[in-house]
Each structure stands twice: as structure tokens, then as C-alpha cells.
C-alpha positions as CSV (number, residue, x, y, z in Angstrom):
1,Q,76.3,73.7,15.3
2,V,77.6,70.8,17.5
3,Q,81.3,70.2,17.0
4,L,83.8,67.8,18.5
5,V,87.2,68.6,17.1
6,E,90.1,66.3,17.8
7,S,93.8,67.3,17.7
8,G,97.2,66.0,18.8
9,G,97.6,62.9,16.6
10,G,100.7,62.2,14.6
11,L,103.6,59.8,14.1
12,V,105.5,58.6,17.2
13,Q,108.0,55.9,17.8
14,P,107.2,52.8,20.0
15,G,107.5,53.7,23.6
16,G,106.7,57.4,22.9
17,S,103.8,59.6,24.1
18,L,101.1,61.7,22.6
19,R,98.3,63.8,24.1
20,L,95.0,64.0,22.2
21,S,92.6,66.8,22.7
22,C,88.9,67.0,21.8
23,A,87.3,70.5,22.0
24,A,83.5,70.5,22.2
25,S,81.1,73.2,21.3
26,G,77.3,73.3,20.8
27,I,76.6,71.0,23.8
28,I,76.3,71.5,27.5
29,F,79.7,69.9,28.1
30,K,79.2,69.2,31.9
31,H,76.1,67.1,31.2
32,N,78.0,64.8,28.8
33,D,79.9,61.6,29.4
34,M,82.9,61.7,27.1
35,G,85.0,59.0,25.5
36,W,87.7,58.1,23.1
37,Y,87.3,55.3,20.6
38,R,89.7,54.0,17.9
39,Q,89.5,52.2,14.7
40,A,92.5,50.4,13.1
41,P,92.5,49.4,9.4
42,G,90.3,46.3,8.8
43,K,89.0,46.3,12.4
44,Q,85.9,47.4,14.2
45,R,85.8,50.6,16.2
46,E,86.6,49.9,19.8
47,L,86.3,51.8,23.1
48,V,89.5,53.1,24.5
49,A,88.5,55.1,27.5
50,T,85.5,57.0,29.0
51,I,85.0,59.6,31.6
52,T,81.6,60.5,32.9
53,S,80.2,63.8,33.9
54,G,81.0,62.8,37.5
55,Y,84.6,62.1,36.6
56,M,84.4,58.3,36.8
57,T,86.8,56.6,34.3
58,N,86.9,53.4,32.4
59,Y,89.6,51.9,30.2
60,A,90.0,49.1,27.7
61,D,92.2,46.4,29.1
62,S,94.7,46.9,26.3
63,V,95.5,50.5,27.5
64,K,95.2,50.3,31.2
65,G,98.2,51.7,32.9
66,R,99.4,53.5,29.8
67,F,96.5,55.9,28.8
68,T,94.8,58.5,31.0
69,I,91.6,60.2,30.1
70,S,90.8,63.6,31.7
71,R,88.4,66.5,31.2
72,D,88.4,70.2,31.7
73,D,84.8,71.4,32.0
74,A,85.8,75.0,32.0
75,Q,87.5,74.6,28.6
76,T,84.9,72.0,27.4
77,T,87.8,69.7,26.4
78,V,88.5,66.1,27.0
79,Y,92.1,64.7,26.8
80,L,93.7,61.4,26.2
81,Q,97.3,61.1,27.5
82,M,98.9,58.1,25.7
83,N,102.2,56.8,27.1
84,S,104.3,53.7,26.2
85,L,102.8,53.6,22.8
86,K,102.8,50.4,20.9
87,P,102.4,49.7,17.1
88,E,99.0,48.1,17.8
89,D,97.8,51.5,19.1
90,T,97.9,52.7,15.5
91,A,94.4,53.8,14.6
92,V,92.1,56.7,13.9
93,Y,91.0,58.0,17.3
94,Y,87.5,59.5,17.7
95,C,86.0,61.7,20.4
96,N,82.5,60.8,21.6
97,A,79.9,62.6,23.6
98,K,76.8,61.1,25.3
99,A,74.1,62.8,27.3
100,P,71.1,61.3,29.2
101,Y,68.6,63.3,27.2
102,R,70.0,62.1,23.8
103,V,69.5,58.6,22.4
104,Y,72.3,59.2,19.9
105,D,76.0,60.0,20.2
106,Y,78.0,62.9,18.8
107,W,81.4,62.0,17.1
108,G,84.4,63.9,16.1
109,Q,86.1,63.6,12.7
110,G,89.0,61.6,14.1
111,T,92.7,62.1,14.4
112,Q,95.3,59.7,13.1
113,V,97.8,58.1,15.5
114,T,100.6,56.1,13.9
115,V,103.1,54.3,16.1
116,S,106.1,53.1,14.0
117,S,109.8,52.8,14.1
């Protein structure tokens, strides 16, 4: 059973911080590029950040300088540290896994992040 299980979402005030975690099982974690995506109400799902199996990172312009993606291969977990949160960051955040020998992605169930005063 392949599982990507997100945690760490919640309600936070503007300017606050949250750390999301995604624990993976059923995959060879080290072989996978990992990512975080988000979907706000009425909007398309968008890429937030990615980190490759070689630890190269990429960020959406809207989160550069505020969010940091990292991975712990020993714990098969990918993280998203979110600082200086804004109301427009409110969305369901999804964990994603890609491997070169798969033509499809694996997705987590999502975790809700709400930024509101």
C-alpha cells in the first residue's frame, strides 16, 4: 500500500508559521522527487515547491523567501516550513511523489491551511 500522509495544517494568523510534514510509505523514497502543491477554493491546483532526489529545490514565485522544502530520506518524510504566512496562502496542501520509472504521480489526501485574523 502506497501512502503519502500529510500533517501539520491548521489555523494561523497572518505573519505566523506552520510546518507541514508528509510521511511516505510503500515507495523507495530516495528514488522520488517530492513536492508540495496547493489548491484554494475556486482555483486550480498549483505547484508550491519541489525537491528532487538529489536535493535540488524549486519554488513558486509567490512563496520564495518565505517557504522552505526539505526532506529526510532516513525518515521517508518531506517537510514544508511556511513562514510569514499570508491570507492568500489559504488552501489545501497536497504532497506529491514522482519517480523516473513511473508515468503517474502519487498524491496525499491533503491538509488544510487557513491563514486568517
